[in-house]
N, C-alpha and C positions, 0 to 999 in steps of 0.2 A: 409255604409261608416262611420257612427257615431262610431261604436265600434273601427274602425281603428284610428279615430281621438282621441278618448279617450286614446287608447294605446300610440299613438305618443306624446300626451301632457304629459303623465306620463313619458315617456322615455326621451323626449327632453326639457321639460319645464324648468328644472334647467339649461339647457345649453343655454337658451335664446329664445326658440320657443314660439311664441304667436299665438294661434289659435283663430280666431274670426269668428263666424258664424253669418250671417245676413239672417234673414228670410224675404224674399221678397214676400211671399204669402199673402193670405187674411185671415190667421188664426187669431183668437183672442189671445191676450197676455196670457190669462189664459190657452189656449190650448198649446201654446209653452212652457210656464212655467211648465205645468204638464208633457210634454214630456221630458224636460230637467231634472226634478226631478226624473221621473220614470226610466230614462236611466242613471242616475248619471253622466251627462255630466260635465266634468271638465274644460271646456274652455268657454270663454265669448260668449254669444248669444245676439244679438240685433235684433230689429224689424225695418225694413225699411219702410219708408213712400214713397209716390209717388215721392217726390223730390229726395230722395236718389236713388231710382230705376232709375230715369231718369238721374241723374248726373253720376252714375257709369255704366249706360247701362246694368243693370241686366236683361238679356234676357232669362235666362234658369236656370234650377235647376239640379243638383248643379253646381255652378260656383266656381272654386277654383282659387284664385289669390295668387301667392307667391310674396312677396314684400321684397326687400333687406333691410338691416339695414339702408341704406341711404334713403329709401322711394321710390325707383323706382321699377316698375314691373319687376320681374325676369321671370315669366312664368304665363300662364293663361290657364286653362282647362275648357271646358264646358262638363258636363256629369260626371258620376261616374268614380272614379279612383281607381286603386289598391293601397294597402298599400305600395307595393314595389315602385311604381311611386312616391307616396307622400314622402316616406322616402328618395328617391334619391335627390329630390329637397330640402328637409329639410337639409340634410347633406351638400349639396353644398352651401346653404345659410348660414348655421352656420359656415362653413369654411371661409366665408368672414368677419366674425366679428373680 
């Protein structure tokens, strides 16, 4: 899924897309940082602590949440998604801008 996210950030970033990845696992920061650098990830990555995991009910990996420009949840998916599905929601959200 990471390669698709990288491609989508390149394609839609200038149009207003913001991809934010939150690592809710128990990996060390250095491990996540090495992964981001090795894969040339071009979107923001954060580490979640127990408080964030509980507040946002992060129950599985991956969890994809699409948020409107107004800050409301547009759609939510648990599990891997195809690039086509991601792109469909991205285009719909960008059309709302």
